[in-house]
N, C-alpha and C positions, 0 to 999 in steps of 0.2 A: 396495480397493473404492470408497473415496471418490474417488480419481482417475478410476476408471471411470465413476462416476455423474456427476462433473463433466464428463467428456468427452461423455457422452450428453446432458447438459443443454445444453452448447454446440452440439452437433450439431443438436439439435431446437429450439434457440432458446428453451428454457424461461426463461432469464434475461430474455428480452424478452417472451415470450408473455403473461405476467401482470404483468410489470413489478414495481412495488413492492407489489403485492397479495399476493405470497408471504408466508406467515407466517414467523416466526423459525424454527420447527421445520422447515418445508419448505426453507428456505434452508440450514439446517445439514445436513439429510439429503441434499439434492441436491448439496451441495458448492458452492453459489453464495453462501454467506454472505460478505459483504465485497465481492462483485461488484456489489451494488446499494446505493444510499443506505440509511441505517439506518431511515428512516421506513417504516412498514407502512401502506399506503393501502387504502381500500375502492374497489370499482369505481365507486361513486357519485362519489368525488373524481376518479378518472381520467376519467370521463365529463364531469364539469364542466370539467376542463382542456381536454379535446378540443373541447367545444362552444365554449368561450371562444376558443380558437385559430381555430376555423372562422369565427367572427364577425369576426375581425381580417383575414381573408384575402380575396383577390378572385380573380385569375387562376389561381394554382396550386392551387386547391381540389381539382381532380381528382387531381393528383399527391399532395397531402397526404393525402386520404382513402384512396387506394389504398395509400399507404405505411403508414398505420395498419392497414389490413387485413393487410398482410404481417407486421407486428410483433405485433399483438394482435387476433386475429380476433374474439374474443368482444366486446371493447370496441367494435370497428368496427361490429358488427351491433347492439349495444345502441344506440349513438348513431344509426345509420341508422334503426332501427325507431322510436325516440323522436321523430324529426323527419323522417319519410319524405317528407312533402309538400315540404319544402325541399330535401332531399338526393337524392331520386330523380332530379330533372333533372340532377344532377351525375354520379351513378354510371351513369345511363342517358341516354336522349334528353332534351334535345338535346346536352348537353356531351360525352357519349361519342362523338358523331360528330366533333366537333372533335379530341378526343383520338386517335381513329383516324387522322385525317389527319396527325397529328404523332407517331404511335406510335413510330417509330424515333428521333425527336428527344428524346422524354421517357422513353425506355426505361430502366428501372432493373434489373429482374430478370424472367426469363421466368415467365409464368403459363400453365398449360395445356400441351397437347401439340401439337407441330408435325410434320406428316407431309407429305412432298413426293412428287411424282411419281417422283423418283429412288429412293424407298424401296419401290417396288413389289416385292412378294414378301416383304417384311420387316415388314409392319405389326404382325403379332402380337408380334414381338419388341420393337417400339417401345412397344406397350401394356404389355408386361411391365416396361418401365423406369419406368412411372408408379408412385409409391410406395404409393398407396392401392389396396387390393384389393377393397373393397366398393362399387364404383361402381354407382349406380342410375340416374343420369341423365347423358346426354352431350348437349351442345349443340355442333353442328358447322357451320362455315361454310367456303366456299372464297373468300370475300372479293370475289365478283364484283359484288355489288350492295348495298353497305353503306348502309342507310337510303336517303336520296335523293342520296347522294354519289358513287355509281358504283363502279367497280372500284378497290379499295384493297389487293388482294392480301393478304399476311400482316398488313398494318396492321389488317385487319378483325378480328383476334383480340380487340380490345377489346369486340366485340359479344357473343361467347359468355361472356367473363368477366363482363360487365355483366349479362347475362341470368341467369347462375347466382347472382350476388349477390342478385338479386330472388327466385330460387327459395328462398333461405335467409331473406332479410328478410321476404318477404311470406307464405311458406307454411311456414316452419320446417323446410325440408328440410336435412338435415345437410350442411355444406359439404364434408366429406370424401367424401360420396357423389356429388359433382358433378364432371364432367370437361369442361372447355372444350377444343375441338379446332379447329385451323385446318389445312385441307388446301391445300397450296401447289402449284398447277400452273402458276404464272407469273402475269403480269399484263399487260393491254394498256394500262395507264396509263403514257403516255410520261414524265410527270413523275417517277413512281416509278422507272422504269427508268434514270433519270439521277440519282436521289437517292443520294448516297454513304452515307446513313444507313439506306437501305431494308434490311430484314432478311430478305427472301425471295429466291427464285431470280430472277436477272436474265435472264428469258426471257419471251417472249410466251406467253399461255395455251395450253396443250395442249388442243385440242378434238377430238383423235382418239379412237379406241376405247380407247386407254390410259387416258384420263380415266375412262370408264365402268368399266373393269376395276379401276381404283384404288378407286373408290367401292364397287364390289361387294366387293372384298377388305376394305375398311374395315368395312363392315357385318357381314361374316362374322366378322371378327376380334373385334369388340366383343361379339357374341353368344357366340362361343366362349370369350372371356375372362370375361365378366361375367354371362352367362345370357340366355335367350330373352326374359325380361321386362324387360330393360334399356331404358329410355326413350331414344330417339335423336331429338332435335329438330333439324330442318334450319333454318338461319337465313341469310338474305341471300344465297342462291344466285341466279343470273340467272333471269329468268322462265322460259325454255324448260326449263332443267334442274330448276327447282323443281317444275314440274308433272310432268315425266317421272319424277323420283325419287319423288314422292308416289304416283303411280299404280303405279310399279314395285314399291315396297317396302311399301306400306301393309298388304297382306295377308300379308306374309312376316315383317315385323318390327313391334316396338312403336314406331311412329314417327309424328310429325306435323310439319307445316310451319307455323310460327307466322305467317309472312308471309301465308300463304293462309288457314289455319284460325283462328289466334288473332285476326288482324285482322278476319276475318269475324264471329267470335263477339262481339267487343266492339262492332263496328258494329251488328250485329243487336240487341244489348242496348240501344244508344242509340235505335234505331228503336222498340223495344218500350216504352222509357221515354217516348218522344214520344207513343206510342199512348195511354198513361195520361193525358197532358196533353190530347190532342185528343179522346179518346173515339172514335177512328176505327181500325177494325181494319187490320192490316197489308195485308190483301188489297185495300184501297181506295187504297193508295198507288201512285204511279208514280215510279220512281227513275231519275235520270239521273246516270251516272258520268262524271267527268272522269278519264280513264285507263282502260285496258282490259287491264292486266297481271295479275300473280298476285293482288295485293290486291283489285282490282276483281272479278275472276272468283270469288275465294274468297267475298267478301261476297255477290255476286249469287247464287251457288249456294246459300248458306245462307239467303238471303231466300226463294228459291224453295222450299226445303225447309220453311221456316216457313209459307209460304203454303199449301203442300200439307197441312201438319198442320192447317190451318184449313179444309180441304175443297176447295181449288182444284186444278185439274189442273196438271200441270207445264207444258203448252203455254200455258195461260192465264196462269200466273204469269210465265213468261218474257216474255210480251208486255208486261208492266208494267215491264220493265227495259231501259234503253237505255244505250249506251256511246259516248263521244266520246274519241278518242285523237289523237295528233299528226297523223294523216292525215285526221281528220274523223269524222263520225258512222259508226258501224258499221252499214252497210246492204248489202243485196244488190247485187252488180254493181259495187261501187266498184273503182277502178283498183288500189288497194293490196292486197297479200296479207293474209289474216287467218290467225290461229292456229287450229288445229283445236279448241282449248279454248274458242274464242269462238263456235263455230257456233250454239249454242243462243240466242245473243243478237244474231244478225244479223237485221234486220227489213227489210221493204220500205221504200224511200226515201220519207220523209214529205213531201218537197218541197225547196225551195231552202234548204239549211242550209250556210252557209260558215264560221260561227264558233260558238263555244260559246253565245254570246248568242242567235244564231239558233235553236240547238237548244232552249234554254230556252223561247223564245217559241213555237216550233212544237209541241214535245212537251208543254209545260205540266206539268212534273213537280211533285209535292208535296215531293220531296226531291232535293237534289243532293249527291253524295258525291265529294270530291276525293281521289284517290289517285295523282296523276300525278307527284309529286315535281318539278314544274316551276315552283313559285313562285306568285305572286299572279295566278292566272288566273280566280278569282272576282272579276271587276272590279266597280266600283261599279254599272255598268249591269246586270250579271248579278244582283247582290244586290237592286237595286231591282226588277228584273223578277220575281224570286221573291217579293218583298214585294207586288207588285201582283197576282200570280196566286193567292196563298194568304194567308189570314188569319194562319196560323201556319206560315210556311215552315220546312222542315228544311234546315239548311245544315251539312254536316260537312266540314271542311277537315282531312283526316287525314294529309296528307303530313308527313314528318319530315326533318330537324329543323325548328325554328321558321321559319327563313328560307325553307324550301320549302313552307310551308303555303299553301293556295290563297287564303286571306284572313285577316285578323286578326279577333279577337273584337270589337274596337271597331267595325270597319267593318260586320260582320254585324249587330250590335245597333243601332248608330246609324242605319244606312241602312234599317232595317225598323222603326224606332221601338220597339225592344225586343220586337218580336213574334216574332222568329225563335227556333227551337230549335237552338242551336249546339253543336257539339262539334269539338274539334281533336285532332290526334295528339300535339302537344307543348303544354306549358302556356302559357296566357295569363292575365294578371292580371284580377281582377274589373273590370267596366266600369260607370262611373257615367253614368247617363242624365240628360238635361235635366230630366226630371220628378222627379228625386231618387231613382229606383230604382237599386239596385246589383245587377247580375246577375253570377253566377259561372259562367264558361264550363265546360262539361263537358270533361274530357280523356279521349278515347277511347283510353286507354292499354292495350295488350295485357297489361300487368302485372296487370290485373284478371282475366285469364283464365288465362295459361299457368302461373303458379305453383300455383294451386289444382288445375288439371287434372293437372299433373305429380305433385303430392302424391297425388291420388286414384289415378292410374295406378300409382305406385310401391307404394302400400299395398295395392292390390287385386290386383296381379299380372296386370293386363290385358296381353294379348300383341298385340292389334291394336286400334287406336283408331278407332272409328267416327265419322263426321261428326255423328251424332245426339248424341254427347257434348257437342258445341259448341253445341247448342240450349239447354243449361242456362244460363240468363241471370241477370243481376244485378238485373232490374227490381224484384223483390220486396224488394231490400235498400235501396231508395230511399224516404225518407219523403215525405209530401205537402209538408212544409215545404221540403225540399231541392229538390223539383220547382219550387216557387214561386220559389225563388232562381235558377232557370235551370239547375240541375244536371240532367244526364241520366245521371250516374254518381255513385256514393257518393263522399264525400270521400276523398282518398288517405290521409288520416290514419287511416282505418278499414281500410286494405287488408289487414292481417293477418286481421281478422275476416271480411272479404269473401272472402279466399282460403280460409279454413277452411270457411266456409259453402258455397263453390263445391265444395270437395273432398268435403264431406259429401253434397251432392246428386249428385255424379258417382259416388261410391262406392255410394250407394244404388241408383243407376240401373244400374251395370254388374253388380252382384250380382243385381238383379231380372231382368236380361236374359241372365243366364248367361254374361257376358263376363269375369267375374273368375275367377282361377285360384289365389288365395291362400286356403287353408282352415286351420282352421275359419273360417267367416264370422263376423265380429264381430256380436254381438247388438245392442249399443249402439254404433252406428258413430260417432256424434259423440264419445262418451267415448273410444273407441279412438283416433280421429284426434287428439284433443287430448292424449292421453297420450303420443304418440310424437313430437310436434314437438320440434325441437331448442331448447334454451334457452341463454341467454347467460351463465348463472352459471358462475363459475370452478370447475373440478374441484379436488379436494384431491389433493395428491401424497403425502400421508402414508400410509404403510402401515397396515393395520388392526392395532392393538396391543391385546392383552387378556391377562388373567392366567389361570392354572390354579388356581383356589381349592382348597385342601385337598391339593395335591400336594406331597410331600416329595422332595427330590433327594438325600437321604442314604440310604445303605443301611440296611436294617432290621437292628436289633441285637436279638438274642434275649435 
């Protein structure tokens, strides 16, 4: 029996999962006594060692962190949650972008499920190979548009893995309920096709009907295996496919696209926070986007929805939103083709606009939002123009990673004398101004949105996710003091509470609208949500031991 237990312990990594935190009795019962040093440590001591090692390291931090996740999951999440502000940029943007570009070179062991176009007709059997049976959330990518880095093929697996880390760290979703998936249909990245360490198919992307059929089969297999209410989050698909799949699947499956809807929600939350500072309703803003892809259109459509909630017609709301892409301003009759998803934001030509600076000067926006992934295109002249047009200009440089941001926080604040309301997609350090003020830039991180929404969806049994869910914003979670510091979002150090509050609001909303399918409906929704979130305390491996008082094991003697 002991040999059997020891074998199981080795198979499941128990000797490493809790490390020296196993008690003496647990070590003896599991058959691992003697396989660990004699010291019995607390998780506090383990966390202290982990944090001390992190402070000593520089470049290999991502590898070290993810290695700890593999060896001791609960310790990993404890340390991540305790210092989320410092460590989120490592497990997610911007460092995860660099890790994805080097994924095959730093590879240690597989995480998640890899499905290729060669597996068509067999996806359900591949899902059956996944060891966990109670999956509630799937994050899937095909690697075509990873952050602002382009087509990384299967190297893009780092994104679903990183997203699901935040599902657990930010919202307390059980890690075994999460499944990262990479769908490999090839890559058009010439560098990867010549990379001997590339781990995917050495072929160009299959853009035929087989690709659509593969995604259809994947969606059907997930629901067949795990249930109709399984959350499927699409991540970093190419623009065209992202919109197609959202439109195709949103009424049939429990799905959302974070690049479209999550980005939109966090950007809208920033605008509504700015509204608190300015005392100016969203209907009075005019917004100019740099970029006209899935992120820009997602944000634009949600802004329109928010304006309509305030009583404005859709047509009037759309007139307040302009877009500028690599071909210029989105206007009627321009030489370059437009996407059908852009039609609502194509306006009559306002005049001679050749550059983004021209667009700012002609359109006179109150807010500019950068989602182009093209780097520093909010030039000094653009920022100065926004400062001359507006007393408190709104400047959102949301492209990721940091090198792709449209401008730096320092430029935005210094060139507007600290008057601008700034947010970025990746983190920037606080900025000291000449007058002595220190402003803390807001990070418009989707992590404020998707973990809380995911938790709410999982707990309420929602089968279709409406865009109205993403109108639930963070604005009431910001204090006046935080706004005065330049923040448009709550501190990342509070993100667990932010995510739980977001989940509470969404759960209340979906039950009130009849969108929830999990019954009975919790009476105290906040108490229910807080009671089910995953915690990082170690489980005991000791069996329950008790006596039978008053029982004799000797035969009765007359």
